[in-house]
C-alpha positions in Angstrom: -65.3 57.6 28.6 -61.9 57.5 30.5 -61.8 55.1 33.4 -60.7 56.6 36.7 -57.2 55.6 37.6 -56.7 54.0 41.0 -54.5 54.4 44.1 -52.9 51.2 45.5 -51.4 50.7 48.9 -48.5 48.3 49.1 -47.3 46.8 52.4 -44.1 44.7 52.1 -42.7 46.3 49.0 -39.2 45.7 50.3 -39.7 41.9 50.1 -39.3 39.5 47.2 -43.0 39.3 46.1 -43.8 42.8 47.2 -41.0 44.3 45.2 -42.1 42.5 42.0 -45.7 43.6 42.7 -44.6 47.2 43.0 -42.7 47.0 39.7 -45.8 45.6 37.9 -48.0 48.3 39.4 -45.7 51.0 38.2 -46.1 49.6 34.7 -49.9 49.4 35.0 -51.8 52.4 33.6 -54.8 51.6 35.7 -52.9 52.9 38.7 -52.0 56.6 39.1 -50.6 56.5 42.6 -48.9 53.8 44.7 -48.6 54.4 48.4 -45.7 52.6 50.1 -45.8 52.1 53.9 -42.5 50.9 55.4 -39.8 51.5 58.0 -37.3 52.9 55.5 -37.3 54.5 52.0 -36.8 52.2 49.0 -35.0 55.1 47.3 -37.1 54.8 44.2 -37.9 57.9 42.1 -41.2 57.7 40.3 -44.1 60.1 40.0 -46.5 57.4 41.0 -44.8 56.6 44.3 -45.8 58.2 47.6 -43.8 56.9 50.6 -44.9 56.9 54.2 -42.2 55.9 56.7 -42.8 54.6 60.2 -43.3 51.5 62.3 -45.7 49.2 60.6 -46.5 47.5 63.9 -48.1 50.8 64.8 -50.0 51.0 61.5 -52.9 52.9 63.1 -50.6 55.9 63.2 -50.9 56.1 59.4 -54.7 56.4 59.6 -54.9 59.7 57.8 -52.7 58.6 54.9 -54.1 55.1 54.6 -56.6 55.9 51.8 -56.9 54.4 48.4 -58.7 51.8 46.3 -56.9 48.6 47.1 -54.4 47.3 49.6 -51.8 44.7 48.6 -50.4 43.1 51.8 -47.2 41.2 51.1 -46.0 41.2 54.7 -44.2 38.1 56.0 -41.1 37.1 58.0 -39.2 33.9 58.6 -38.1 31.9 61.7 -34.5 32.6 60.9 -35.1 36.4 60.7 -37.6 36.5 63.6 -37.0 33.6 66.0 -39.2 35.0 68.8 -42.8 33.9 68.4 -44.2 37.0 70.0 -42.5 39.2 67.4 -43.3 36.8 64.6 -47.0 37.2 65.5 -46.8 41.0 65.6 -45.6 40.9 62.0 -47.4 38.0 60.3 -50.7 38.5 62.2 -50.6 42.0 63.6 -49.8 44.0 60.5 -52.2 42.4 58.0 -55.1 42.5 60.6 -54.4 46.1 61.4 -54.3 46.9 57.7 -57.7 45.2 57.2 -59.2 47.2 60.1 -57.9 50.4 58.6 -59.5 49.4 55.3 -62.9 49.0 57.0 -62.4 52.2 58.8 -61.4 54.3 55.8 -63.8 52.7 53.3 -61.3 50.7 51.2 -63.1 47.8 49.8 -60.2 45.9 48.2 -57.8 43.9 50.4 -55.5 41.3 49.0 -53.1 39.5 51.3 -50.5 36.7 51.0 -51.0 33.9 53.5 -49.6 30.4 53.1 -50.6 26.9 51.9 -51.7 24.9 54.9 -53.0 27.9 56.9 -55.4 26.6 59.6 -56.3 28.3 62.8 -56.6 24.9 64.5 -53.3 23.6 63.4 -50.7 22.4 66.0 -48.0 23.9 63.8 -47.3 27.5 65.0 -46.8 28.9 61.5 -49.9 27.4 59.9 -52.0 28.3 63.0 -50.8 31.9 62.9 -51.6 32.2 59.2 -55.1 30.6 59.8 -55.8 33.0 62.6 -54.7 36.0 60.4 -57.1 34.8 57.7 -60.0 34.5 60.1 -59.4 37.9 61.6 -59.1 39.6 58.1 -62.4 37.9 56.9 -64.2 39.2 60.1 -63.7 42.7 58.8 -66.2 41.8 56.1 -64.5 43.9 53.4 -66.3 43.7 50.0 -63.4 42.5 48.0 -61.1 40.4 50.3 -58.8 37.9 48.7 -56.4 35.6 50.5 -53.6 34.0 48.5 -52.2 30.7 49.7 -49.0 30.1 47.8 -46.9 27.0 48.3 -43.1 27.4 48.6 -42.1 30.7 46.9 -39.2 30.4 44.5 -36.9 33.3 43.3 -33.7 34.7 44.7 -33.7 36.6 48.0 -31.1 39.0 49.2 -30.6 37.1 52.4 -29.0 33.7 52.3 -31.1 30.7 53.4 -29.1 27.6 52.7 -31.8 25.1 53.8 -34.5 26.9 51.8 -32.2 27.1 48.7 -31.6 23.3 48.8 -35.3 22.6 49.2 -36.1 24.8 46.2 -33.6 22.9 44.0 -35.3 19.7 45.0 -38.8 21.1 44.3 -37.8 21.9 40.7 -37.7 18.2 40.1 -40.6 17.3 42.2 -42.8 19.9 40.4 -42.6 17.7 37.3 -44.5 14.8 39.0 -47.0 16.9 40.9 -50.2 16.7 38.8 -53.9 16.7 39.3 -54.9 17.4 42.9 -51.2 17.6 43.8 -50.6 20.6 41.6 -51.1 23.0 44.5 -48.0 21.7 46.1 -45.8 22.8 43.3 -43.4 25.7 44.2 -44.5 29.0 42.8 -42.6 32.1 41.4 -43.1 35.4 43.2 -44.0 37.1 39.8 -46.8 34.6 39.4 -48.2 35.6 42.7 -47.9 39.3 42.0 -49.5 39.0 38.6 -52.4 37.0 40.0 -52.9 39.6 42.8 -53.2 42.5 40.3 -55.5 40.5 38.0 -57.8 39.6 40.9 -57.8 43.2 42.2 -59.1 44.3 38.8 -61.4 41.5 37.8 -62.4 39.8 41.0 -62.6 36.1 41.8 -65.3 33.6 42.7 -64.1 33.0 46.2 -62.0 34.8 48.8 -59.4 32.1 49.4 -57.2 31.2 46.5 -55.0 28.2 46.7 -51.6 27.9 45.0 -52.7 26.0 41.9 -55.4 28.6 41.3 -52.9 31.3 41.6 -50.9 29.7 38.7 -54.1 29.6 36.6 -55.1 33.2 37.3 -51.7 34.5 36.4 -51.7 32.6 33.1 -55.1 34.0 32.3 -57.0 30.7 32.9 -60.2 31.8 34.8 -62.3 28.9 36.2 
């Protein structure tokens, strides 16, 4: 009996991890349609892709088209790109939470979102607190298959230049070698590892909703604990 192929929604496909995730989904026969929601077209031609263009900070306007089996939310900005905290919040908190609400409203049970290591709604650090508040708001929607990925520093090459981040990534390559045992979750992580883990969890599930960085590594490598 042929398994019914799925429709995936991707938010943040123009970003580093989201772009890799999209490529992997296009290669995955389990998916027959991939809906992209973004401000501008990615210019990709593929029979699987269905683009919906508009303001993601007004995601509720996409309500009629926001239908599918799973939502992969790879939305995220940086302090250098978005120095104003109010706008930062609208992106890193507002878009994922709005997406989770649309999932609940439209009967989409699978919601997978990238957060960050150290996310904590009670943190004094703005970034960590914002991610923690986002996680709590998403979990309150009580979707059947909600998975929150907390990667450490994400490696890989970005289009925009971030000198400080580049230097830190080079240092982390050496530090990774000595981070073992409970410290493994602090190792930097490749975006492809995150993307692979997200797709694997979407299709096979996981034992808990919050997945720390070391577990993301294990899932992507096929090691299920």
